[in-house]
C-alpha positions in Angstrom: 21.4 11.5 -9.7 21.4 8.8 -7.0 20.4 5.3 -7.8 18.3 3.1 -5.5 18.0 -0.5 -6.7 16.3 -3.3 -4.9 14.7 -6.7 -5.9 11.2 -7.8 -4.9 11.4 -11.7 -4.9 8.3 -13.8 -5.4 5.3 -13.3 -7.5 4.1 -9.7 -8.1 0.3 -9.4 -8.0 -1.4 -6.6 -10.0 -3.2 -3.9 -8.0 -6.8 -4.9 -7.7 -9.8 -2.7 -7.7 -10.9 -1.5 -4.2 -13.3 -3.6 -2.4 -16.4 -2.2 -0.7 -18.1 -3.7 2.4 -21.0 -2.5 4.4 -20.8 -2.1 8.2 -24.3 -1.3 9.3 -25.3 1.8 7.4 -21.6 2.7 6.6 -19.8 1.7 3.5 -16.0 1.1 3.9 -13.5 0.8 1.1 -10.2 -1.2 1.3 -7.6 -2.4 -1.1 -6.8 -6.0 -1.6 -3.5 -6.4 0.2 -2.0 -9.3 -1.8 1.3 -7.9 -2.9 1.2 -4.3 -1.8 2.1 -5.3 1.9 5.0 -7.5 0.7 6.3 -4.6 -1.5 6.1 -2.3 1.5 8.3 -4.7 3.6 10.9 -4.7 0.8 10.7 -0.9 0.3 11.1 -0.3 4.1 14.2 -2.5 4.3 15.8 -0.5 1.3 14.6 3.0 2.3 17.3 5.6 1.8 18.8 7.3 4.9 17.8 10.8 3.7 14.4 12.0 2.2 14.4 12.0 -1.6 13.8 15.5 -2.8 14.5 15.2 -6.6 12.3 13.6 -9.2 12.0 9.8 -9.2 12.4 7.7 -12.2 11.0 4.1 -11.9 12.4 1.3 -13.8 11.0 -2.2 -13.4 12.1 -5.6 -14.9 9.3 -8.0 -14.3 9.7 -11.7 -15.1 6.9 -14.2 -15.3 6.8 -18.0 -15.7 4.8 -18.9 -18.8 1.4 -20.4 -18.2 1.1 -24.2 -18.1 -0.2 -24.3 -21.7 3.2 -23.2 -22.8 5.2 -25.9 -21.0 5.4 -28.3 -24.0 8.8 -28.9 -25.6 8.2 -27.1 -28.9 6.6 -24.0 -27.2 9.6 -23.8 -24.8 12.0 -23.6 -27.6 10.0 -20.8 -29.3 9.9 -18.9 -26.1 13.7 -19.4 -25.5 14.3 -18.0 -29.0 12.0 -15.1 -28.5 9.7 -16.0 -31.4 6.7 -16.8 -28.9 5.8 -14.5 -26.1 3.0 -15.5 -23.8 0.4 -12.7 -24.0 -1.9 -12.9 -21.0 -3.0 -10.9 -18.1 -2.1 -9.0 -15.9 -2.2 -5.5 -17.2 1.2 -3.7 -16.9 -0.4 -0.6 -15.4 -1.9 -2.6 -12.5 1.5 -4.4 -12.0 3.3 -1.0 -11.7 0.6 0.6 -9.7 1.0 -2.2 -7.1 4.7 -1.6 -6.9 4.4 2.2 -6.7 1.6 2.0 -4.0 3.8 -0.3 -1.9 6.6 2.1 -2.1 4.6 5.1 -0.9 5.8 6.6 2.4 9.1 4.8 2.2 10.8 6.1 -0.9 9.0 9.4 -1.6 
């Protein structure tokens, strides 16, 4: 099995719900492009030379800065020791969906 590894620097945005807008009598849907377009650029830069024809396994290591409420000295020590983990949004499914959608047409 071949391995394709690349890093997406910056802040990954979760995939948002599609937006709807009305143009006259027509309703148009569109995705919010926050991070998907950035992921597309990185995926295009790292696309393999040959089409991938075997099953794909995705492994993602996602790192976040703790929210400001965790920036106090005692809480930093608890985070560093692994005793405290900031449990806030975003939803993991939406994060991965944003990455997968950005890789469409470049890696599969």
